[in-house]
C-alpha angles and dihedrals in degrees: 000000000000114000117217116220112220126181112201136173113233139164113234100237133144088269093058105024093100088063092050095049094042097245087125123037123179113237114254094004130107097207117204110192125205122187106164119075107139146003126284119328091349090073091092095049091047089054091051092050092049093051094048092046090056095245089129134035089243143291146154110348140175108263093221093049091045092054092049091047093048092050092053092052105263104156096240128122128184139238115213092249114128108199101173113045139143139122108288111195084096090061092086113097139176135179115287095253097040117137089220109109104164138030091245087067092065091083108111092015136098130256137178128224125176093236126359093226097041119118102250092049090048091052094045096044088050092048092047090055100039099038105029106023096243112133124202090251089060093066132064103230127210121190130196111180122073113254120242097265099240092048091057089062087077105060124202116270113288093250092058118086114214120174135177116241115243123265130326085052098201134126089241090058090048089056090049089054089055090048089054094044095245087120117030103214143013123216095198132153094218129090100265092156087080086068108091090214092058138057140183110277089219114051091189095047095137092059090047092049093050092048091049092052095047091048098044107021087226124134113196101244113180112182134032133183117262129188133192108257094226091063090057094045095050097043115042111208096028094108094050092046094047091045091051092051094048092050091048091050089050091051089057095050094107092068089060098044118108118222094270092050090049091054091047092049090050091051092049091051089051092051095046097039094241145354121329105250128215093230139107091205101057138023123026103301095103093045090050093052092046090052093048091051091048087057091049090055091044090053095048093249092117129029091212139351116270119224109271094222090058090062097057137063107265094231090063097053097081096044 
């Protein structure tokens, strides 16, 4: 049996660790895993740019960036595997002594996001507008990470102010600007509450996250798995085998969780009424994608929502 070599970019997380340590191996695939692409917090963005540029066979990719790439003809298609996911109302931060106590108070203030079109900013801008009445035009935005070149060809709406932070143009420097009060909030997917100079903007974020899920049915998924289409065309079975391995690795995540992650996973199961399922037929994955794309349209990133089934390999739709 011929073995297909595939080089993919992947973050070593509890959902993928079984692939990294060899506990799970996809049938008929020699999987070469890469996890380092850039320095500091830009490592994730550098991975996304490498996948879209065709420097890898595929990997873990921002959902928003994937949709934009797919619509402009990049030969990538997705598997319904959501490798970065958690409730994200907590991903709004401010300096520890900030007077801001609620997301509604961000109107007329400044905030940093790593890229304006990136998935976490799309979710949080959409939530700010739909849940708290704060539209993107109400905030002065500052971005750190370089846009994927083709995405920057479609600028934000003219009534939205988006500025680059000064040099050094890094996410770390953007966080420092929030610490010093130069920028008033950070909408950032990383755990900035561990920073003693920062705090969650919402002190009751769990209640807000639970309410958001029960009202919308949307879980704020952030990354999916994308694969170059030519690999699937030239090697029948590669998508099913890769999909099976990724789902098996996800099923083993609990063995890699630390105690805090186990508590968080138990709380999420309680909120959602069960495990989050890698499926577009059942569970909340489809609703979540529909909601994310509605926010993209609302923010002028998309003209209209694409059909979800057109984004994914057909053999994964019935799983």
